[in-house]
C-alpha positions, 0 to 999 in steps of 0.5 A: 526879432524880425518876427517881433517887428513884423506887426509894425511893418508898413504892409501889416500896420492897418491890421495890427492897428484893428486888432489893437483898437478892437482890443481897447475898445473891449478893455473900455467896454468891459471895465465900463460896464462893471464900474457903472461908467456905461449905463445901455445908452452910453454903451452904444457909443462903444458898441458900435466902432467895437464892432466896426474895428471886430469886423475889420480884424476878422477880416484881416485875420481871414486875410492872413491865413487864407492861401489862394491870394498872396496879395491878400496873405502878405497885405492883410486889409490894405489889398481889399483898397486895390479890389476897390479901386480895380472894381471902380476903375472904368467909372473913374477913367470914363467920367474923370480921365477920358476926353470927349474923344477918348474912349473904345468901342465909342468915343464919348461924344459918338455916345452922346450923338446917339442918345440925343438923336434917338430922344429927339434932344438937341445934337448940336456942337457950339465952338466948331470942332475938337477934333485936331485936323491936322493928325495922322488919320483925320479924315473929311469930306469935300465939299461942293460950292453948289450943293444939291438939294436933298431928296426928300424920300428916303434913303432906301436901295433894292435888294435882289437880283434878276433871280429873286421874285421878292426884292425888299427894297431896304433902308441904307441903315438897318438893326445889326444882328444880335440873337435874342438869349444874348438880348433879353425879351424888352431888348428885342420887343424895343428894337422891333418897334424902333424897325417899325417906326422908322420903317428899316430891318431889323437882323434876328441874329443867329438865336432864331426868329422867337414870338418877340420878334413877332410882336411889333411886326417889324422888318426881319432879316432871318439870320441863320446859322451853323446851329440852324436854330428854328430850322433845325432837325433833332440832330441839328441838322438842317430842316428844310420844312421847318425853313419853308414856314418862318422864310415865308411869313410875311415879317421876314423880308430877307434870309442871310446864312451867317458863315463867320462873324467879325468879332470871332470868326471861325469860332462856335458857340455854347449856350450853358445848359442853365440858361436854355430856358423855356423861351429860348428853347422854342425860339431855338429848336432845342431841347430844354435844359441842355447845352445849345452847341453852335459848331463852327462850320455848317453842315448843310454844305462844304464846298463853295459850290454847295453853299451856292445851291444852298442859297438857291435852295433857300431862295426858293423855299423862301418864296422868291425872297432875298437870300444872301450870307454873311461873313468876316474876310479871312483868306482872300482866296477863299472869297474868290473861291465862292465867286468862282462858283458864282461863275461856275454855278450861274447861282449868284447871292442877293446881298453880301454882308461883310461884317469887320473884326472891330464888330462886337459879340456877347462873348468871345477869347480875346485871341479872336476878338484882337487878332482874327478876321479882317477889318471892315473897310479892307473887307468890303474893299475887297469884296466890292472889287472881287465882285467887280472883277466877276462883273456881278456887282451891279446884281449883288447888294453890299451890306456893312457892319462894324462901329457905324453910327453917324451920317458920315460914316454911313456916307464914307462906307457907301461911297459909290456903292449900293451898300445898306449898312448896319448899325454898330452895338454898344456893348458895356461892362457884363460886370455892371449889367447882370442880365448879361449873364442870367439874360431874362430876369422876370422880376425886373423886366416887367417894370420896363416899358419896351415903347419909350426905348423903341429907337432908343437904347434897347434896355438902357443901363442894365442891357449888355447888347443894348445897340446904337439905333437909327433915328430918322433924324439921322436918315436926314443928315445923312441927305444933308451930308450928301447935298453938302457934297454935291450929291443927291445920296451916298451912292453918288459920292464920288471916292475921291471926295474923301480924303485921309490925311495920309497914305493910310495903310489900312484900306483908306483912299489915297488921295487923288491929287498924287501926281503920276509919277508918284502913284507909278512909284507906288504902284512898283513898290506895292503892286499895281492891284494894291493902289488900285484897291485903295483908289476904290476903282476895281481890279485895274481901274485905278492907273491906267498903262498908258500912264504908266507908260508915260512915267516910264518915260519921264524917269528915264 
């Protein structure tokens, strides 16, 4: 009896109705044709619904007899509604459920700000802030009642230490690294056109110095990863001759070693053989149709001392251009070992780029994306303080990469520091952008003109690696933001100008309005170095020994 009633259960009722309606329509069609009631024209009214319900019946039958999916087998036809809803779930959340301040990795209002400024559209907001200014973690900039007149010249920082023969005047806001292969040719073109027009630098990523980077003449930072793409021998080792040929190009302004990437530190990569096209093979110096492997570690050096000598070699081969490295901080003692190697060899990099774990990537395991590496603010504070500790901060320029979008982000991360910053990646779902699976599609890419997208959104809706782009308006807004804070540039804003609404646990600046007694209590609990680091004053500059001694006397 239970078996006979099974077709009438709720999970099978849709499939049962489809079968019944198909049978009824088929019988009606046959009876109508035999009786002459249905002719050629009126039969169409029965054939169309018959074909529809017959197709549904076939799909339901296939669901019922297939083995891999238990949901389809137990809920024929109706289970497809679940898959459809899962497919459009991101769009439903984005267009109907999210507020202006929700959404990751970028909120809707930040995305709108980037698009508006890139298109030179109106970017002002009415009615005031939508932020809850009393929520824990809210940050603000203390303004001055006597604002400074903003400087007219662009914000630029000279990168290059005493050993650098060709220092580079870099913008405070640049294009972060993403490789050709992860981005399509038109994306590379548009980014480089934007770099040329905005007079800022474009990081090539570790995928090599391609022909599309050369086309438009924008300033480049050539990034070299563990695969040494563009400067490698046949066995994958570093080739000094090939490196020298490319690095001495006038378009290449700086050279950079990538030790680790924020989104997947300590993880190599593999570009499948099917994606190694002749264009990618030419830019990376690898064979066509063979898996392109990026090891998880470098073969050109194996210790901090060797790395310092390799940086000096890169600087020499490039003709004296700035040479440095990029990393995401992992074990703090490893970076301190690099600092010790700087002191031992007296070789210093010209710049260090700190990538945060909140950074983006084309593909990485979920465990690496979510749980590996130090966030950018924590890592930046640690590197800044470590370089102060070895008295090398003045000769080494710091760079920061990780969700830097607005003028407030530029000012917040650059307070009191000589800091070059890189714009954040704007990642979207690969499902909406098949170019992410096969980056080069000549049939569709030929219709895209990179010129209108320069300093805008790269390749629009179809590009998984579309970047948040720099607009000259960002520079003007940054000047005004610094001026309202009573400083002429972000380098002269004191760290105490930025306040969080509570004592943040992850590297945010502590309020300078803390009493000496409260500061001493925190120092006793979390160690004195922790408070100094969070106050942003280097190794031992946050609380003087005299004040701590005075507090101890008060507490007795």
